[in-house]
C-alpha positions as CSV (number, residue, x, y, z in Angstrom):
1,G,64.2,104.0,85.3
2,V,61.8,101.8,87.2
3,F,63.8,99.1,87.3
4,V,66.9,99.9,88.3
5,R,65.3,102.4,91.1
6,G,63.7,98.3,92.0
7,L,66.5,96.7,91.5
8,N,68.9,98.8,93.7
9,A,65.9,98.6,96.4
10,W,66.6,94.9,97.4
11,L,70.5,95.0,96.7
12,P,72.7,95.4,99.9
13,P,74.6,98.8,100.2
14,Q,77.6,97.0,98.8
15,I,76.1,97.0,95.9
16,A,74.2,99.3,93.0
17,V,72.7,99.2,89.7
18,R,73.5,102.7,87.7
19,R,71.7,101.2,84.5
20,A,69.6,98.5,82.8
21,L,69.3,97.4,79.1
22,E,67.5,94.6,77.4
23,V,69.7,91.9,76.1
24,D,69.3,88.9,73.5
25,E,68.5,85.4,75.9
26,S,71.4,83.8,74.4
27,F,73.4,86.4,75.8
28,D,75.9,85.5,78.7
29,P,77.6,88.1,80.9
30,R,81.4,86.7,80.5
31,R,80.8,85.2,77.3
32,D,80.2,88.3,75.1
33,A,82.4,90.8,77.4
34,S,84.5,92.3,74.1
35,G,87.0,93.3,77.2
36,R,87.3,93.8,81.3
37,T,89.7,96.0,82.6
38,Y,91.5,95.3,86.7
39,R,92.8,97.8,89.1
40,Y,95.6,96.7,91.7
41,T,96.6,98.8,94.4
42,V,99.6,99.0,96.1
43,Y,100.8,100.9,99.3
44,N,104.4,101.3,99.5
45,A,104.9,102.9,102.6
46,P,107.3,102.4,105.5
47,V,104.0,101.8,108.3
48,R,101.0,99.8,107.4
49,S,97.8,101.6,107.2
50,P,95.3,99.3,109.0
51,L,92.1,101.7,106.4
52,A,94.0,100.0,103.6
53,A,94.4,96.4,104.5
54,R,91.3,95.4,103.2
55,T,91.6,96.6,99.8
56,A,95.8,97.0,98.7
57,W,98.9,95.0,99.5
58,H,101.0,97.1,101.6
59,V,104.6,96.4,100.5
60,W,107.9,98.0,102.5
61,P,110.7,97.9,102.2
62,P,111.4,99.1,99.3
63,A,110.1,101.4,97.6
64,L,109.3,100.1,94.2
65,N,111.2,102.1,91.2
66,V,107.6,102.4,89.3
67,A,109.8,103.4,86.4
68,A,111.2,99.9,86.2
69,M,107.8,98.7,86.8
70,Q,106.5,100.7,84.0
71,A,109.1,99.1,81.3
72,A,108.1,95.5,82.5
73,S,104.4,96.2,82.5
74,G,105.6,97.5,78.4
75,E,106.4,94.4,77.8
76,L,102.4,92.8,78.3
77,L,100.7,94.6,75.4
78,G,99.8,93.1,72.8
79,R,99.1,89.9,72.1
80,H,101.2,87.5,74.1
81,D,100.6,83.6,75.5
82,F,100.9,84.3,79.8
83,A,100.5,81.2,80.2
84,A,103.7,82.0,82.9
85,F,100.8,84.3,84.6
86,G,98.0,82.3,84.3
87,S,95.9,79.1,83.2
88,D,92.9,79.1,81.0
89,P,89.8,79.7,83.3
90,D,87.7,76.9,81.0
91,E,90.4,74.2,81.7
92,G,91.6,74.3,78.6
93,E,95.1,75.5,76.9
94,N,94.1,78.3,75.7
95,T,96.2,81.3,77.3
96,V,97.0,83.5,74.6
97,R,95.2,87.3,75.6
98,H,95.6,90.7,73.7
99,A,96.4,93.8,76.5
100,T,95.6,97.1,75.4
101,R,96.8,98.5,78.4
102,A,99.0,98.3,81.5
103,E,100.1,100.8,83.4
104,W,101.1,102.6,87.0
105,S,100.2,105.2,88.3
106,S,101.0,107.2,91.3
107,A,98.1,108.7,93.5
108,P,99.1,111.3,96.9
109,G,99.9,109.2,100.0
110,S,102.1,106.2,98.9
111,W,99.3,105.0,96.5
112,L,100.8,102.8,93.6
113,R,98.1,101.6,91.2
114,F,98.4,99.1,88.2
115,D,95.6,98.9,85.3
116,I,95.4,96.7,82.7
117,Q,93.0,95.8,80.3
118,A,92.5,92.7,77.7
119,E,89.9,91.0,76.0
120,A,90.3,88.3,79.1
121,F,92.3,87.1,82.1
122,L,93.6,83.8,82.8
123,Y,92.8,82.3,86.1
124,R,94.9,84.2,88.5
125,M,96.9,86.1,85.8
126,V,96.5,89.6,87.5
127,R,97.8,88.9,90.7
128,S,100.7,86.9,88.8
129,L,101.8,89.6,87.0
130,V,101.9,92.5,89.7
131,G,103.8,89.7,91.7
132,A,106.5,89.6,89.2
133,L,106.1,93.6,88.5
134,K,106.8,94.1,92.0
135,K,110.4,92.4,91.9
136,V,111.3,94.0,89.1
137,G,110.0,97.5,91.4
138,A,112.1,95.6,94.0
139,G,114.9,95.7,91.5
140,D,115.0,91.6,92.4
141,L,113.9,91.2,87.8
142,T,114.6,92.9,85.5
143,V,112.8,94.4,82.4
144,E,115.2,91.7,80.7
145,E,114.4,89.0,83.2
146,F,110.7,89.8,83.0
147,R,110.3,89.7,79.2
148,A,112.2,86.3,79.6
149,L,109.0,84.7,82.3
150,L,106.8,85.9,80.0
151,E,108.3,84.2,77.0
152,S,108.8,81.2,78.7
153,R,105.1,79.8,79.1
154,D,106.7,78.8,82.4
155,R,104.5,78.9,86.0
156,A,107.0,77.4,87.5
157,H,109.2,80.3,87.2
158,C,106.9,82.9,88.1
159,P,107.0,84.7,91.6
160,P,104.7,84.8,94.4
161,L,101.2,85.9,93.2
162,A,100.2,89.3,94.7
163,P,96.7,89.2,97.6
164,P,94.0,89.6,96.9
165,Q,92.3,92.4,98.6
166,G,94.6,94.5,96.0
167,L,92.5,93.9,93.3
168,C,89.2,94.6,91.9
169,L,88.0,94.0,88.8
170,M,86.7,98.5,87.5
171,E,84.6,97.7,84.2
172,V,84.1,95.2,82.5
173,L,83.1,96.3,78.2
174,Y,80.4,95.2,75.8
């Protein structure tokens, strides 16, 4: 209602409030979230797209094997120690997370999207996962080697991070 319209009147055009709810003073938007969904976008085409440069990772060559990347992504579902793919944002030792969704989809025009949902994420976890999954799609890493990387808990063996421009926080669940 009035509160949402008032907020939107003061916010820059890149941000919009769709809904507001009253919460207890002890509410912590980070710690009280029950889950988050991230999307990583890849533009997998031989010619770069200047319009996509700010919102996607241009990968070429090769044409990525989405079926192999999806097979490897299936290894992420459930509760795992993701230490090979990130660090605890609270600077502790808790690197165990529970992923409930990890899937690739294709869209017309050479677009690939990786959607992943978990109760929480490690620092740089999604970009690390996408960097490794790109290696699977390129044929440089097998699904079995990806699984071994996950089980290793060793960040030193993780392929390079995917660049930041393809990453987008899609949803926070409460």
